[in-house]
C-alpha positions in Angstrom: -0.3 0.0 0.2 1.5 3.0 -0.8 1.3 6.3 2.2 -1.0 9.4 2.2 -0.5 12.3 3.6 -3.0 16.4 4.4 -0.5 19.0 3.4 -1.9 21.5 5.4 -0.6 24.4 3.7 -0.5 28.8 4.2 0.3 30.9 2.3 1.5 34.4 1.6 -1.1 36.9 0.7 -2.5 37.1 -3.2 -0.5 33.7 -4.0 -3.6 31.7 -4.7 -4.0 31.1 -7.6 -0.3 30.7 -8.7 0.6 28.0 -6.4 -2.6 25.6 -6.0 -1.6 25.7 -10.3 2.0 24.7 -9.3 0.5 21.9 -6.6 -2.4 20.8 -9.4 0.4 19.9 -12.3 3.5 18.0 -9.3 3.6 14.7 -10.0 2.7 12.8 -6.1 -0.1 15.8 -5.6 -3.2 14.3 -5.9 -5.3 16.6 -5.3 -5.1 20.6 -3.7 -8.4 23.0 -2.5 -8.3 26.4 -1.3 -9.5 26.3 2.0 -10.9 28.5 4.5 -10.1 29.0 8.4 -6.4 28.9 9.8 -5.3 27.4 6.9 -4.7 28.4 3.3 -5.2 25.0 0.7 -5.0 22.2 1.7 -2.6 19.3 -0.5 -3.5 15.5 -0.7 -0.2 13.9 -1.1 0.6 10.5 -2.0 4.2 8.9 -2.0 6.2 4.8 -2.1 7.0 5.2 1.8 6.4 8.3 3.8 10.5 9.1 4.0 9.1 9.6 0.3 6.7 12.4 0.7 8.5 14.3 3.0 11.0 15.1 0.5 8.6 16.3 -1.3 7.0 18.9 1.2 10.6 19.7 2.3 12.7 19.8 -1.3 9.4 20.6 -3.6 6.9 22.3 -2.1 7.5 24.7 0.5 9.6 26.2 -2.1 6.5 27.5 -4.0 7.1 30.9 -4.2 3.7 32.2 -1.6 4.4 29.4 0.1 4.7 30.5 4.5 4.1 27.4 6.2 3.5 24.0 5.3 2.0 21.0 8.1 2.5 17.3 7.0 -0.1 14.9 8.4 0.2 11.6 7.6 -2.8 8.8 7.4 -3.3 6.8 8.5 -5.5 2.9 7.2 -7.1 1.5 10.0 -8.4 -1.4 8.7 -9.0 -5.1 10.0 
């Protein structure tokens, strides 16, 4: 089973459209939503391991101009 995570993203003012477009085109990003509340966007990211996802967030998402902060929440599958 592949690893999956929800990446909560805070943005600088005025960059939402550009960041959304950039994230939507990235290989490991399944879906992106602009949201209201304490975060500006949430991206669902997949990878072969949680380490791969962590490196992707650090090297690719956090380096997008206008991304100020991220929190990565790894998905835990509760299966019998």
